[in-house]
N, C-alpha and C positions, 0 to 999 in steps of 0.2 A: 722563528722555524723550529726549535727545540718543544715549544707549546702546542704546535699541533701535532709533532711525533707523539709526547705525551696522549693527547687526545685519541690519535691513530692507535697507540698500542692500547689502550684502554678498550677501545671500540672494538678492536680484535681479539680481545681477550690475551694478551702476549702476558706470560709471567715474568714481571720483575721481580719476584722475590729471591734473593739469593739462597735463603734459606732452603726455599722449596726447590730449587737447582739443585744446590749442593745434596739434598738427601736423595733426589733421583738419580742423579750420578752417583751417589754412594751406594745404591740400590742395585745398578748397574755393576757393582765390584771395579770400577772406575776409582784407581786412588786418587786422593785428594790432599790438598795443603790448606790448612787452617789460616797461613802466613798473610798480612795483608798485600795486597797488589804493589801499593806504593809504598816504599820504604823511607820519604822524605816527606816533610812538610808541605802544606798547599796554601800561599806558593812556597815552591821550592828554596831550600835554603841551602842547597849544596853544590848548585854550580851545574845542575843537569840542562842539556841544551834545549829551549822550548822551540816547540812548533811556532809558525805564527798565527793568526785565528786563521783556524778552519771550520767549515760545517760539519760535525762528526757527530754521527746519530749515537748519540750515547741512552736516548730514551727507550727504543724499539726494541724486543727480545732479539738477542743475537746466536743462540743457540738454536742450531737448526738450519741456519744459514749458507751450511755445505751441502752442496748436492750429491746424492750419489756417485760412489765411482769406485773401479776396482784398482786400476793401476792409475799413475801420473807420471808422466815423461818430460824432462827439462832438456832442451836442445840447444848445444854451445850456439851462440851468435857474437861474443864479447860486448854486448851490448846494454845499456839499462834502459833503454826505451824503444818502442815501438811502433809498427802502423797499430792501428786501434783494434784490430782484429787479425792477431798473427796467422791463424790458418787462411785468412783471405789473401795473403802476399803469396802471388802464384811464383812458382820455380822454388821454393822453399821448404824444406824436410816438415817442416809443419803442416804445409798445404798438403804437401804428398800423404800423409799420416793421416790427417782429416778426412782426406780423400776414402783412404780405406777404412778408416773405421766407420764413416758413416754412410757408404755406399753398401753394406750389407753382403759385400762381396771381396770381405779380407780374405788374402790367401792361405789355406790349412795348413798348419805344421806337420810336416810328416815325419821329422826326425827328432822334435823336443820329447824327453822323458818326464813324465811327473817322477816325482820321488814318489818312493815305495811307501815308505815310512816318515811320513809329515809329520814335522815338528810341532809341538803345540804352539796355537796362535794364543796371544794375550786375549782377544775376543771368542777365544772359541767357547760355543755353547751358552752365551750370557742371556741371547733369548728376551732382551731387555726393553731394545727397541727404542731408545735414544734418540731424539731426534737431532740430525747432522753427525749422526754417529754409526760407524758403518765397520764391516768386518773383512777380512780374505779369506774365510773358510770357503765362499763357494764363488769361483770366478768365474764358472760358466753362469750363474744367475746372475751377476752385476758385472755386468761386461764394460761398462763405461769406460772409457780413458781419456783423461785430462792432459791436454796440450798446452805445454807451456815453453814459452824461450826463456833463458838464462843469460846472464852476466857472463858465466864462463868461456874461455877460449877453447877451441878445438884443440885435444894433446894428442891427434891424429899425426901419424907421419907426415899424412896429405893433407895441407892443410886446408884443401877443397872438400875435404869428407868431415861430418860431424860426428862429435863427440856427445852421448845423450845418456844421461843420469833416469835410471828407471826406481819407481817406488811402488809397492813398499818391499821390493826386491831388494832393494839398496843395491844395485852394479851399476856400474859406468860401462856403456858398449861405444866402443870407437870405430872409426874405419867405416863410419854409415856414410855410402853415396846420397849426395843431395839430390836424389831422384826418385822417380816412382818404382825403380827397381832397388833402391836403397830402403826406402820407406818397407816394402815388401820383406826386406831382409830381416831389418831390424823388429818388424811386427811378427815374423814368425820364430825368431830367435829369442824374443824377449819379452812382447808386448801382448800377444794373442792370447785372449781365454784360456785356450788350449796348452799353453805353459804355465805349468804347475808352480805354484808360490816356490822359490828355491830351488825349482828344478835346473840340472845338471845341463847344461846349453851344448848342441850338439856342434860341432865342426866342419859343418857342410857347407856355410857360407864364408866371407870374407870380414865379417863383422868379428869383433873381440870383445871379451868381456872379464870384468873383475869384479873381485866386492870395493865398493868404494872406500878410500883408506882413510876414513876421518870417522871421530867416534859420535859424530852429528851432523847433519847437513841444514842449516838453516836459512829457507826461502826467503826474502822479504819483495813485496809487492812494490816496484817502483815505476809503473806503468802509467808516466806522465800525461802521454797521449792520450789515455783511455781515462783516466782522472788524475787531476793535477794534486789533490790530496795523498794519494801513495807514490808520486815521483816527489813530493813535499818531504814525507815522513820516512822512507827506508835510507836516505843518505845519513840520517842522525841516528836512527836505530841502528845502521852498519856501525856507526861510529862509538855509539854507547853500547852495545853488545861485545866488541873485540875490547873495550876496555875494562869490562865486565868479565868476561871469560878470562884475560890475561890476568887480571889480578886473582884469580881461583887457581891460575899456574896453567891455564890451557893456551897451547899454541893457535893462533886464529889464520885461515886465509881466505883469501878472497879470490882466488884461481885456484883450479885443480891443480893438484899434484900428478906426474905421471904416475898413472896406475903400475906401468911396468916395473918401478922400482920397487914394488911389493911382491913381486912374483910371477909365476908364468899366468896367463890366461886361464880363464876356468875352462875353456875348450881342451886344453894342454893337462888338465888333470888323470893322473892315472890310476888304475885299477877298475874294478867293477862297478857299475853303476851306484850300488848303495857306499862305497868306498868313497866315490867321487862326492855323493850327498852329503856323507857324513864330513868329507872337508873342506864343501862348501858353509857348512854349519859352524863349524871350526874357524875359517876366516873371517865369519861375521861374528863371531863371540869375540875374537882375538882384538879387532878395532873397538868393540862395544867398549862405555865409560865405564863400566864396573871391571873391566879386565885389561882393558890398555894400558900399559905402561907409561906411554905416553899421550896424552889425550890432545886430540888436536878438534877442530872447530872448521867447518866449511862455509862461509856466509856470502851468498850469493844473493843478486837480485831478481826478479822474475817477473814475465808478464801477469796481465790482469787475473786474480784467482776467483774472482766475484766477490761484492760485499762491498766495494769501494768507500760506501758511507760507512764503513767500522776503519776507517784507516788509524792507524797502521797496520797493514794486516802479514800475519807473519805463520808460515808451517817449521815445524821442530820436525825432521825425521831423522828416527834410530836407527841403529842394525837390526833391531829385535821387528822390524815392519810396522815401527810406530809412528802415526804423521799426527801431530797437536795441530791444531788452526785454531791461534790467536787472532782476535780483533781488539780495534780501539787501544791499541799498544801504544804508549807514546817511552821517551826516554825515562819518566821516572818509574815504569813499571820494569825496564830490562833487569837490573840486579834482582829482583826476585825470580822472572823466568829463570835468568840463569841457575840460582839456587835452586829453587824447587823444582822446576820442569826439567832442564838440561841433566844438572848435575844429580837432584832428588828424585826425579823419576816420577813428580806429582803435578797433578792439573792445578788451575789457579780456577775454579769456577767464574768471577767476574768476566775473566777475556777469553771463555771457552766460546768457539762456534762451531764447533765439531772436530771430526777428526777419523783417524783409520787405525782399529786394532787397539782402542783403551781402556777395555774392559779385562780383567788379569784378574778371575775368581782367585782368591788363597793367596795373594802378595799384595804387599803394602806399598810397592813402587813399580812403576813401567820399564825402572831397569834392572828388576830382578831378572836371572837367566833361567 
């Protein structure tokens, strides 16, 4: 199979030269690491948990395999596996939101206020068109919302209501009804392209939102019913991530902490719109790894993100609005990911599928604030 993929990659003109890829990323002002992805010998001599024999595509070009998107939502289910297409499961929030986003008749947000003084985006003005790498500077142009189910349980007081993570905004939205009405409230409150990045949410609905109280959120595709490779890889990666982060002094959670323990909801922020917007940015800064006194990571399983042939698939989200999509991740690469990307804020080119807000001109790290 690998020989066939090599022939296909050559026929399609895929770039498999990592030096060329690194040069392209560097020209796009994407902070890079030149550290090796694998920190152990091959075969491994330090006891990393191995995958069984899996047919992973190691030949075709992986950069550019992320489809364009503006926002990504992760819906609470408390599960690590789901029906093949989560948006086809009738009566679920995923289905209701998908119906709204794909119908062309999504409700208009009458109340959400875009920030007057938008913070600088890491990818503002890059204009480099790296395949698979997108930015959040024009939500009206790039309207696609990706809908995932997550392994986190709801933290809403009413357990029949969902808890939704929204990226790149880095918000957790609670008390979302599992209904068409709940999907409409979520959409107008936090997901619609009319809601600016870091916008101050209105208090006109029943849903409440907070900044996610973690320095990073790592999503691991575990969707076994979609593809067994992801279902096998994800638990091993979660274990390896936990050990590697804890060795660096981080606290690792696999369930979402109650956001209400970390202050009032964003809807209750006092002051003028400018003051509220400044408060939102301060909360983001407070949980960011470069500033947080106590660094915590949330590691969750999620449904299909595309590219299961590149298992293990990992998405690293940060309070800056950065989303790093890695593929072909095994337990052998986890230590480098933790040290170079999560802590160091630099991209490992051989693992990169794409991402959001990766270009950061004038900076050596995506963790710079």
